[in-house]
N, C-alpha and C positions, 0 to 999 in steps of 0.2 A: 981629113983630120981637122983642117981649119974650119970647115963647115960645122963639124960637131962642136968645136969650141964656141963658134959663133952662136949656134943654137943654144948651147948650155948657158952662155952669157945672157941671151935674150930671155930664156926661161927664168934665169935667176933674177934678172931685173923685173920681169913681170910679176914673179912671186913676191918680190920685195915691195913693189908698188901695191900689190893686192893686200899684203899684210899691213902696209902703212895705212891704206884706206880703211881696212877693217879695224885697225887699232884706233884710228881717228873717230870712226863711227861708235865704237864701244866707249871711247873717252867722252864723246859728245853725249852719248846716252847716260853715262855716269854723271856728267856735269849738268845734264838737262834736268827739268823738273820731274818730280815723282809722278807716277801715274800708271795706267793700265787700260785694258780694253773691256768694254762691257756692251750690253744690249739694252736699248731703251725699253722700259716697261711702264705700262699705265695701269691705274687702279681699275680693275674689272669688276663689274657688278652684274650678276645674273638676275634678270627679271623673271621670277618664277611664281607659279600659282601655289596658293595654300589650300584651295578647295578643288574637288573634282568638278569639272564643268566642260562645256564646249566653247571654243573660241568663236566669238561673233565678229570681232574686228581687230586687226593689228594696224596701228596708226603710225608705224615708222618703217622705213626701209633701211637696208644696210647702207652706212655712210651718212645717214641723216644726223644732224646735230639736234640734240634734245636738251631741254632745261630741267632742273631739279623740280620734282613734283608733277611733271607732265604725265598725263594719262597716255600710255602706250598701247595697252591691250584692254579690250572690252570682252568680258566673259558673259555667258548666258546666265542671267540672274533670276530666272523665273522660280526656281526651287528655293533659293535663299529668301526671296521676297515672300513666298508662301509660308516658309517657316517663320518669318518675322511676323506675318499677320496672325498666324496661330499662337505665337508666343504673346502677342499683345492681347489676343482674346483671352487666353489663360490668365493673364495679369488682370484683366477687367473682371473676370469671374471671381478670382481670388479677392479682389478689392470689394466686390459686392458681398461675398461671404463674410469678409471681415466686418463690413458695416452691419450685416444682420447679427453676427455674433455680439458686437458691441451693443446693439439694441436689446438683445436678449439679456445681456449683463445688466444694463440699465433697468429694464423691466423687473428683473429678479430682485435687484437692490431696492427698487421702489416698493416692491411687494413686501420685502423684509422689513423696510422702515415702516410701512403701513401696519404690518402685524405687530411690530413693537409698540407703535402708538396705540393700537387697540388693546394690547396687554396693559399698558399704562392706564388707559381710560377705564378699562374694566376693573382694575385694581382700585382706582380712585372711587368709582361708583360703588363697588362692593364695600369699601370702607365707610362711605356715607350711609349706605343702606344699613350696614351693621350698627352704626351709631343710632340711626332712627329706630332700629329694632330694639336696641338696648333700652331706649326711652319708652317704647311701647311695652316692653316686658315689665318695666317698673310701674307703669300705669296700670297694667293688667293686675299686678300684685295689689296695688292700692284699691282698684275696683273690686277685686275679690274680697278684700278685707272689709270694704264698705258694704258690700252686698250681705256679708254675714252679719253686719251690724244694722242692716236695713237702710243703709244710706245710698245704695246703688241698686239698679234694677238688673234683671237678667239680660235685657236687651243691651244695655251698656257693656255688660261683661262679654256678651257674644261679639259685640262690635270690636272691642279692643282685642279679643282673642283672634278674630279674623285678621285684624291689622298685623298682629305679631306673626301669624301664619303666612300672610302675604309677603311680609318683609323677609321672612326666612326663605320663601321660594325664590324671591328676587335675588337674594344672596347666592343661592345655589345656581341660579341661571348665570349670574355674573361670573361665578367661578368656572362654570362650564365654558363661557365665552372666552375667558382668559386662557383656559387650557387649550381651546381650539385655536386661539391666536398664537399661542406658543408653538403649536404644531405647524401652523402656517408659516411662522417666522423660520422655524427649522427647515421646512421644505424650501422656502424661498432662498435661504442661505445656501442650501445644497445646490439649488438650481443656479444661483449666482456663481458658485464655485465651478460647476460644470460649464456654464456659459463662458466664464473667464478662460478656462482651459481651451475651449473651442476658439475663443478670440485669439489666444496665443498661436494655436494651430493655424488659424486663418492668416495671421501676420507672417508666420513662417512660410505659408504658401505664397503670400505676396512677394516675399524676398526671392523665393525660388523662381516665381514667374518673371520677376524683374531681371534676374540673372539670365533666364532663358531669352528674354528680349535683348539683353546686351550681347549674348552670344550670336543671336540672329543678326544683330546690327553689324557685328564684326564680319560675319559671313557675307552680308550684303556689301560691306566696304571692300571686301576682297574680290568683288566682281570686276573692279577696275584696277589694273596693275599700273603702278606709277614708278617712275625712276627716282631713286633717292639722290642721284648726283646728275650734274650736267656733263655732257660729253657727246661721244659719237657712237651710234649703233654699229657694233662690230659684227654681230651675228644675229640673223633672224632664223630661229630653229624651227618654228611651227607656223602654220598658216590657218586662216579662218576655216571653220568646219571641223578641225581636228579636236580631239578630246584630250584634255590635260588632266593629270593626276597631281595630288599634292607633291610639290617639289620639282615638278616638270619645268624645265627652262624654256621660255618662249623667246626671249631676246637677251643679248649681252651688250651692255653699255660700257664704254671705256672712257675714263676721265682723262682729258688731254691738257687741262690748264696747268697742271703740274705733273711731270713724269719722273720716273726714277731709273737709276741704273745701278748695277753692282759690278765692281771690279775687285781684283785681288792685288794687294800690294805686298812686295817682298819685304822680308824682315829688315833689310838694310835701309829701306825707305819709310819704315813705319813712323819715324819721328815726324814726318811731314804731314801726317794725317791726324785730325782731331775733330770731334763732333762740333758743328757750327762753323768750321773753316770753309772759306770760299774756294771753289774750284773752277777751272776752265775746261769746257767740253768742246771737242771738235767732232762733228758728225761727218760720216762718209758722204752723205747726200748733199752736204753744203760745204764743199771744200773752200778754204779760205775764210770761212766764217767761224766764229766762236760763240758759245753759249755759256752763260754764268750759272753756277749751281752752288749747292751748299752740302757739306757732309752731314748725313743724318746719324750715322753710327759707324764705329770701327769695332770689329769682332775682338772679344777678349781673349780668344784662343786661336791658334794657327789652324789652317785647314789641313796642313800636312805636318806631322810631327814624327821625325825618325825615332827609332828605339833609343838611340844614344846620340845626343847632339854634342859633338866633340870638336868638330872642325869648322872653319869659316865656310867651307862649301856646304856643310849640313845646315848651318844657320841661314845661309842665303837661299836655301831651298824652302824655308818656311814662308808661307804667304797668309796674309790676313784679309778677311772680307771687309770691304768698304762700301757702304751704301750712300748714294748721292741723290738729292732732290734737285730738279732742274725746272725753274719756271718756264712755262710754254704757252703764253697767252694767245699766240696766233695758231697754235696747234701744228707747228711746222715739224716738230719731232714726233715721229709715229712709233708706236710699240713694234719691236722687232728690228 
């Protein structure tokens, strides 16, 4: 009986001590700083192809440190280079066609101006000849009158009559020249308009050809895959000789100079968190050391929301996502 009592007393003391330690641990947790557990994450960037091609060279191994802008993958560029050469040739042809069209426009405009000048000259000459003919007609009238009176001979009358006739023929010829010049001017104008439309088409062809050159240049630029960030190569997915399609991942680079982590803060500790606030991070791999970070964001809504929040226990079950950025210049903190 005494043994049972002793055992009971020992168990009671042990349970009391255990409860005391547990209560002290819970009290210490409540009195300690707010926080939670999370996993280190780095910014990952996939180095992917934009054009279908064959891999010629992969210039980085897993674990290698790389710098932003560094060429990591070289693709077979023979086809894009051929496309670029063809696009440049098309642009040259279009340029020559545009120059020929402009020359045709200039020639047609010059012909139109020459025809207009001929019209003007013919008109001036016709006016001068008409004035001379009018004088000759008056002289013929006087000679005819004088002949009837015996003051002029038949020869004089024939001469002045021939002059009038000749001047009349010259006027007709000048009118015919003017009419022909007008026809040439109209034809030259039509030719100029047609050549102008051809010139517009040639200019449009140049723009299209230059756009083709730009597209080809982009494709040639995609033959070298560069990393947009500095970091460490985390994955090498493909090897030289393999064919890549648009969107195929060749490498994955992880940025380590600044890493992130996400943890969940209970509702009762939410007041301790705010964007921009400094935090202290303890990593399992570096016991006894601390790292400084900064809160990036605090979720506006809880991750878990009971149907009815009525009790303290329900409120304590609410947790909010907190994201933290941690400077990592030496790359000691690794994702995962």
